[in-house]
C-alpha positions as CSV (number, residue, x, y, z in Angstrom):
1,M,28.8,33.6,-11.9
2,T,27.6,36.9,-13.4
3,H,26.0,35.2,-16.3
4,L,23.2,34.2,-13.9
5,D,22.4,37.8,-13.1
6,P,19.4,39.5,-14.6
7,P,20.5,42.7,-16.3
8,G,20.8,42.8,-20.1
9,G,22.9,45.3,-22.2
10,R,25.6,45.2,-24.8
11,G,23.2,43.4,-27.1
12,R,22.1,40.9,-24.5
13,P,18.4,40.8,-24.0
14,A,17.4,41.7,-20.4
15,V,16.3,38.6,-18.6
16,P,12.5,38.7,-18.5
17,S,10.4,37.5,-15.5
18,S,9.5,34.4,-17.5
19,A,13.2,33.5,-17.5
20,T,13.5,34.0,-13.8
21,D,10.5,31.8,-13.3
22,A,11.9,29.1,-15.6
23,L,15.1,28.8,-13.5
24,A,13.0,28.8,-10.3
25,R,11.2,25.8,-11.5
26,C,14.5,23.9,-11.7
27,I,16.3,24.7,-8.5
28,S,15.2,24.9,-4.8
29,V,17.9,27.5,-3.9
30,E,18.5,31.1,-4.8
31,P,20.3,31.6,-8.1
32,A,23.4,33.1,-6.4
33,K,23.7,30.0,-4.1
34,F,23.2,27.7,-7.1
35,A,25.9,29.5,-9.0
36,A,28.4,29.5,-6.0
37,A,27.8,26.0,-4.7
38,H,26.5,23.8,-7.5
39,W,27.0,25.3,-11.0
40,G,29.6,23.1,-12.7
41,T,30.6,21.6,-9.3
42,A,28.0,19.5,-7.4
43,P,24.6,17.9,-8.0
44,L,21.5,19.5,-6.6
45,L,18.3,17.6,-5.7
46,S,15.2,19.7,-5.5
47,R,11.9,18.1,-4.3
48,A,8.6,19.2,-5.8
49,A,7.5,20.6,-2.4
50,E,10.5,23.0,-2.5
51,L,9.7,24.3,-6.0
52,P,7.1,27.0,-7.0
53,N,4.9,25.1,-9.5
54,P,2.6,22.6,-7.8
55,R,1.5,21.2,-11.2
56,G,5.0,19.7,-11.8
57,F,6.0,19.6,-15.4
58,T,3.0,18.1,-17.3
59,D,2.4,21.6,-18.7
60,L,5.7,21.2,-20.6
61,L,5.2,17.6,-21.9
62,S,2.7,15.1,-20.6
63,P,2.5,11.3,-21.4
64,A,-0.5,12.2,-23.7
65,D,1.7,14.8,-25.4
66,A,4.4,12.2,-26.0
67,D,1.8,9.9,-27.5
68,E,0.7,12.7,-29.8
69,L,4.3,13.2,-31.0
70,L,4.8,9.5,-31.6
71,S,1.6,8.8,-33.4
72,R,0.2,11.9,-35.2
73,R,3.0,14.4,-35.9
74,G,4.9,12.5,-38.6
75,L,8.0,12.4,-36.5
76,R,11.3,11.5,-38.2
77,T,14.8,10.6,-37.2
78,P,16.8,12.0,-35.5
79,F,13.9,13.3,-33.3
80,L,13.6,9.8,-31.8
81,R,16.1,7.3,-30.4
82,V,15.2,3.9,-29.0
83,A,17.4,2.1,-26.4
84,K,17.2,-1.4,-25.0
85,D,19.6,-3.1,-22.6
86,G,22.0,-0.2,-22.8
87,Q,22.2,-0.3,-26.6
88,L,20.6,1.8,-29.3
89,V,18.0,0.0,-31.4
90,P,18.7,0.6,-35.2
91,A,16.3,3.1,-36.6
92,A,15.4,0.7,-39.4
93,R,13.5,-1.4,-36.9
94,W,11.1,1.4,-36.0
95,T,10.9,3.7,-39.1
96,G,9.5,3.3,-42.6
97,G,7.6,5.1,-45.4
98,G,5.2,7.8,-44.6
99,G,2.5,6.6,-47.1
100,A,0.8,8.5,-49.9
101,G,1.9,12.1,-50.2
102,A,4.9,11.7,-47.8
103,E,7.6,10.2,-50.0
104,I,10.2,9.7,-47.2
105,A,11.5,6.5,-45.7
106,D,12.4,7.4,-42.1
107,Q,9.1,8.3,-40.5
108,V,8.4,6.9,-37.0
109,L,6.0,3.9,-37.2
110,D,3.8,3.9,-34.1
111,E,3.1,0.2,-34.2
112,K,6.8,-0.6,-34.2
113,V,7.4,1.8,-31.4
114,L,4.6,0.1,-29.4
115,E,6.2,-3.3,-30.0
116,L,9.6,-2.1,-28.7
117,Y,8.3,-0.1,-25.8
118,A,6.1,-2.9,-24.6
119,A,9.2,-5.1,-24.6
120,G,11.0,-2.8,-22.3
121,A,12.8,-0.3,-24.6
122,T,13.3,3.3,-23.6
123,L,12.1,6.0,-26.0
124,V,14.1,9.2,-26.3
125,L,12.3,12.1,-27.9
126,Q,15.1,14.5,-29.0
127,G,15.3,18.2,-29.9
128,L,11.9,19.0,-28.3
129,H,13.1,22.6,-27.8
130,R,12.6,22.9,-31.6
131,I,9.3,21.1,-32.2
132,W,7.1,21.2,-29.1
133,P,5.6,24.7,-28.4
134,A,5.7,24.6,-24.6
135,L,9.3,23.4,-24.6
136,V,10.3,25.9,-27.3
137,D,9.3,28.7,-24.9
138,F,10.6,27.0,-21.7
139,A,14.0,26.4,-23.3
140,R,14.3,30.0,-24.5
141,D,13.3,31.3,-21.1
142,L,15.7,29.0,-19.1
143,G,18.5,29.7,-21.6
144,A,18.0,33.5,-21.1
145,A,18.4,33.0,-17.3
146,L,21.5,30.9,-17.7
147,R,22.9,32.8,-20.7
148,Q,23.5,29.4,-22.3
149,A,22.2,27.4,-25.3
150,L,19.9,24.5,-24.3
151,Q,18.6,21.3,-25.7
152,V,15.6,19.3,-24.4
153,N,15.1,15.6,-24.7
154,A,12.3,13.4,-23.1
155,Y,12.9,9.9,-21.8
156,L,10.0,7.4,-21.7
157,T,10.9,4.3,-19.8
158,P,8.6,1.3,-19.2
159,A,8.1,0.0,-15.6
160,G,11.2,-1.6,-14.2
161,S,13.4,-0.8,-17.2
162,Q,16.7,1.0,-17.6
163,G,17.5,2.6,-20.9
164,F,21.2,3.2,-20.6
165,A,24.1,1.8,-18.5
166,T,26.0,4.1,-16.1
167,H,27.5,6.9,-18.1
168,Y,28.4,10.6,-18.0
169,D,27.3,13.5,-20.2
170,T,29.7,16.1,-21.6
171,H,27.3,18.9,-20.7
172,D,25.4,19.9,-17.6
173,V,21.8,18.8,-17.3
174,F,18.6,19.5,-15.4
175,V,16.4,16.4,-15.0
176,L,12.7,17.2,-14.6
177,Q,10.6,14.3,-13.5
178,V,7.2,14.5,-15.2
179,D,5.4,11.3,-14.5
180,G,6.1,8.0,-12.6
181,R,9.1,7.4,-10.4
182,K,12.7,6.8,-11.3
183,H,15.6,5.5,-9.2
184,W,18.8,7.5,-9.9
185,R,22.3,6.5,-8.7
186,I,24.9,9.3,-9.0
187,H,28.7,8.8,-8.7
188,P,31.6,11.3,-8.8
189,P,33.4,11.9,-12.1
190,V,36.1,9.7,-13.4
191,L,37.1,12.7,-15.6
192,P,36.1,16.1,-14.2
193,D,34.7,18.6,-16.7
194,P,34.9,16.4,-19.8
195,L,34.8,18.0,-23.2
196,E,32.5,16.9,-26.0
197,K,35.5,15.1,-27.6
198,Q,35.9,13.1,-24.3
199,P,32.8,10.9,-24.1
200,W,32.4,8.2,-21.5
201,G,32.8,5.4,-24.0
202,G,36.6,5.9,-24.0
203,R,36.6,5.3,-20.2
204,A,34.0,2.5,-20.1
205,D,36.0,0.3,-17.8
206,E,36.8,3.1,-15.3
207,V,33.1,4.2,-15.4
208,A,31.9,0.6,-14.7
209,A,34.3,0.2,-11.8
210,T,33.3,3.5,-10.2
211,A,29.7,2.6,-10.6
212,E,30.3,-0.5,-8.4
213,G,31.2,1.7,-5.5
214,A,29.1,3.7,-3.1
215,A,26.9,6.3,-4.8
216,A,27.3,10.0,-3.9
217,L,23.5,10.3,-4.4
218,D,21.0,7.5,-4.4
219,V,17.5,8.8,-4.8
220,V,14.1,8.2,-6.4
221,L,12.7,11.1,-8.3
222,E,8.9,11.6,-8.1
223,P,6.7,13.8,-10.3
224,G,7.7,17.5,-9.9
225,D,11.2,16.7,-8.5
226,T,14.3,18.0,-10.3
227,L,18.0,17.1,-10.3
228,Y,20.9,19.1,-11.5
229,L,24.0,17.3,-12.7
230,P,27.3,18.9,-13.7
231,R,29.0,17.4,-16.7
232,G,31.1,14.3,-16.0
233,W,29.0,13.1,-13.0
234,L,28.2,9.4,-13.5
235,H,24.5,8.4,-13.5
236,S,22.1,5.6,-14.2
237,A,18.3,5.6,-13.8
238,Q,15.7,2.9,-13.6
239,A,11.9,3.2,-13.8
240,Q,10.1,1.9,-10.7
241,E,6.7,0.2,-10.4
242,S,5.2,2.2,-13.3
243,S,6.4,3.8,-16.5
244,S,8.5,7.0,-16.2
245,L,8.6,10.2,-18.2
246,H,11.3,12.8,-17.5
247,L,12.8,15.7,-19.4
248,T,16.5,16.3,-19.6
249,V,17.6,19.8,-20.3
250,G,21.2,19.8,-21.7
251,I,23.2,23.0,-21.1
252,R,25.6,23.5,-23.9
253,A,28.0,25.9,-22.2
254,L,31.2,27.0,-23.7
255,T,34.4,26.2,-21.8
256,R,37.9,27.7,-21.4
257,Y,39.0,25.1,-23.9
258,A,36.8,26.8,-26.4
259,V,38.7,30.0,-25.7
260,V,42.0,28.1,-26.3
261,E,40.6,26.8,-29.6
262,E,39.8,30.3,-30.8
263,L,43.1,31.7,-29.6
264,L,44.9,29.0,-31.6
265,A,42.8,29.8,-34.7
266,L,43.8,33.5,-34.3
267,A,47.5,32.5,-33.8
268,A,47.7,31.7,-37.5
269,E,48.2,35.5,-37.9
270,D,51.7,35.2,-36.3
271,A,54.5,34.6,-38.8
272,R,56.7,32.8,-36.3
273,L,54.0,30.3,-35.7
274,R,53.4,29.8,-39.4
275,A,57.1,29.0,-40.0
276,G,58.0,25.5,-41.2
277,L,60.3,23.1,-39.3
278,P,63.9,23.1,-40.4
279,F,64.9,21.1,-43.5
280,G,65.4,17.4,-42.7
281,T,63.8,17.5,-39.2
282,D,63.0,14.0,-37.9
283,V,59.6,14.7,-36.3
284,A,59.7,11.2,-34.6
285,D,62.9,12.1,-32.7
286,P,62.2,13.8,-29.4
287,D,65.8,15.3,-29.3
288,A,65.2,16.8,-32.8
289,I,61.8,18.2,-31.8
290,E,62.9,19.6,-28.4
291,P,64.5,22.9,-29.7
292,E,61.6,23.4,-32.1
293,L,59.1,22.9,-29.3
294,T,60.9,25.4,-27.1
295,E,60.9,28.0,-29.8
296,T,57.3,27.4,-30.7
297,V,56.2,27.7,-27.0
298,E,58.1,30.9,-26.7
299,A,56.5,32.3,-29.9
300,L,53.1,31.2,-28.8
301,R,53.6,32.8,-25.3
302,D,54.7,36.1,-27.0
303,W,51.6,36.0,-29.2
304,L,49.2,35.2,-26.4
305,L,50.4,38.2,-24.5
306,R,49.3,40.4,-27.4
307,A,46.0,38.6,-28.1
308,D,43.1,40.9,-28.8
309,P,40.1,40.2,-26.5
310,A,37.8,41.8,-29.0
311,A,38.9,39.3,-31.7
312,V,38.5,36.4,-29.3
313,A,35.0,37.6,-28.3
314,A,34.0,38.0,-31.9
315,R,34.9,34.3,-32.6
316,L,33.2,33.1,-29.5
317,R,30.1,35.1,-30.5
318,D,30.0,33.4,-33.9
319,R,30.2,30.1,-32.1
320,A,27.7,30.7,-29.3
321,W,25.0,32.8,-30.8
322,P,23.8,30.4,-33.6
323,A,23.5,27.7,-30.9
324,A,20.4,29.3,-29.4
325,R,17.7,30.4,-31.7
326,P,15.5,33.4,-30.8
327,A,11.7,33.0,-30.4
328,P,9.8,31.6,-33.4
329,I,8.1,34.1,-35.7
330,R,4.9,33.7,-37.6
331,P,5.7,34.4,-41.3
332,L,2.1,35.0,-42.3
333,A,1.4,37.3,-39.4
334,Q,4.7,39.1,-39.9
335,A,3.9,39.7,-43.6
336,A,0.4,41.0,-42.7
337,A,2.0,43.4,-40.2
338,L,4.3,44.7,-43.0
339,A,1.3,45.4,-45.1
340,A,-0.6,47.2,-42.3
341,L,2.4,49.2,-40.9
342,D,1.9,52.9,-40.1
343,A,3.2,55.4,-37.6
344,D,0.9,54.2,-34.8
345,T,2.1,50.6,-35.1
346,R,3.9,49.2,-32.0
347,V,6.8,46.8,-32.5
348,A,9.1,44.9,-30.2
349,L,12.5,43.2,-30.5
350,R,12.1,39.5,-31.3
351,A,12.3,37.7,-28.0
352,G,15.6,36.1,-27.3
353,L,17.4,37.8,-30.2
354,R,21.1,38.5,-29.5
355,W,22.5,41.6,-31.2
356,Q,25.4,44.0,-31.4
357,L,25.2,47.5,-33.0
358,T,28.5,49.0,-34.0
359,P,29.6,51.8,-36.4
360,T,31.5,50.6,-39.4
361,G,33.6,53.7,-39.8
362,D,32.2,54.7,-43.3
363,G,29.1,56.5,-42.1
364,K,27.1,53.3,-41.6
365,V,26.2,51.1,-38.7
366,A,26.3,47.3,-38.5
367,L,23.6,45.3,-36.8
368,R,25.1,41.9,-36.0
369,L,22.7,39.0,-35.4
370,F,23.1,35.3,-34.8
371,D,23.1,34.4,-38.4
372,R,23.9,37.6,-40.4
373,T,24.9,41.2,-40.3
374,I,22.7,44.0,-41.5
375,T,24.3,47.3,-42.7
376,L,22.3,50.5,-42.4
377,P,22.9,54.2,-42.7
378,G,24.5,55.7,-39.6
379,T,21.6,58.1,-39.3
380,C,19.5,55.1,-38.2
381,E,21.6,54.4,-35.1
382,P,19.5,56.4,-32.5
383,A,16.3,54.8,-33.8
384,L,17.8,51.4,-33.9
385,R,19.1,51.6,-30.3
386,A,15.7,52.9,-29.1
387,V,13.7,50.1,-30.6
388,L,16.2,47.3,-29.9
389,T,16.4,48.2,-26.2
390,G,12.7,48.6,-25.9
391,D,12.9,52.3,-25.0
392,V,10.5,53.1,-27.9
393,T,7.8,50.8,-29.3
394,R,5.7,53.1,-31.4
395,V,7.0,53.6,-35.0
396,G,6.2,57.3,-35.0
397,D,8.3,57.9,-31.9
398,L,11.6,56.6,-33.3
399,P,14.2,59.3,-32.7
400,G,16.9,60.7,-35.0
401,L,15.0,60.3,-38.3
402,D,13.5,63.2,-40.3
403,D,10.0,62.0,-40.8
404,D,7.5,59.1,-40.6
405,A,8.4,57.9,-44.1
406,D,12.0,57.2,-42.9
407,R,10.7,55.6,-39.8
408,L,8.4,53.3,-41.8
409,V,11.3,52.3,-44.1
410,L,13.5,51.3,-41.2
411,T,10.8,49.5,-39.3
412,R,9.7,47.7,-42.5
413,R,13.3,46.5,-43.0
414,L,13.6,45.3,-39.5
415,L,10.2,43.4,-39.6
416,R,11.2,41.8,-42.9
417,E,14.6,40.7,-41.4
418,A,12.7,39.2,-38.4
419,V,14.5,41.5,-36.0
420,L,11.3,43.1,-34.8
421,T,7.8,41.6,-34.4
422,P,4.4,43.3,-34.0
423,A,4.0,44.2,-30.3
């Protein structure tokens, strides 16, 4: 599993120590062992005593932080879900108008949330990797260690309650127990490695029947404990004698089926595969379809043998890169840095930014980012590589350009495009 290794390169930011630390907070084994024995294969329970942070996870999101989000941050759907007895509670029951100066109708109403939570409902704070600073940073660091896009939700469950019936997720997860105790029952998959288009609801009877059998893992998570679950593993969780707060980190990894989808999209270039079926073909008749199927499979096989890895990689890049945003930037501070820029200014690549730098063949160079491509003169390539890789941080030291005026023009462009930030 080389994507768990630390080196960067080829436009991948090198894994910083903070990323290594983030992964170490989630697993009690070495990364290589995790990759070989657990990643995508088997659950891993890690007790707080086996992990490096004695504070547990309250630094990421505490019960008081959750109250802050629910009461004072103007939270809106879909950043909250509410579940009771295995069913989602309609948002209309806990949202409403924001009052004067907030002309919206779907703000979370704290008094309605209190009513539902006190009656046993589970609260699910969603997308916290986008709105809560500590989790923005943690998700970026952990994502850098795993080379995957992440999402972070928080589950707040009253004492003795269970928010959801036994189910499986279509992505791997880390469960981080923050507060309280929660009883987890884990069963093997009824469908190994399910895709996003294969949710558990389509196999509800099989899931329920499997959940009646002996659990592969029956454990109570306590504050500071973690649990890794590969996609497809069945699970249910119930708060114990007090309320429970845990974080679920969802790992949105691409699959081989994603490669298949991109190959099929590219297959439209093949004339044989674009050909129509013969006139009058009865598509409902297996005998009529059989020779067409044979010829199509043959044509597809021939095309696949000629498939260009670079074209597939480009399509996977366009799918994967936008799923994981780089570090937030401060627009006002960035604008101030632009105004104060000089040859002695030090700059750095925006943390977590993925990039590729390639010549375009017409004397220019293309800097591909997660959301756009910037085209610059080819003479900028040495300076670009130096600053993007961190080899050079002082503007006046950028190589390959004639004078500081050119260096300032390039740096100003990269700051304005949010590629660089003040160091």
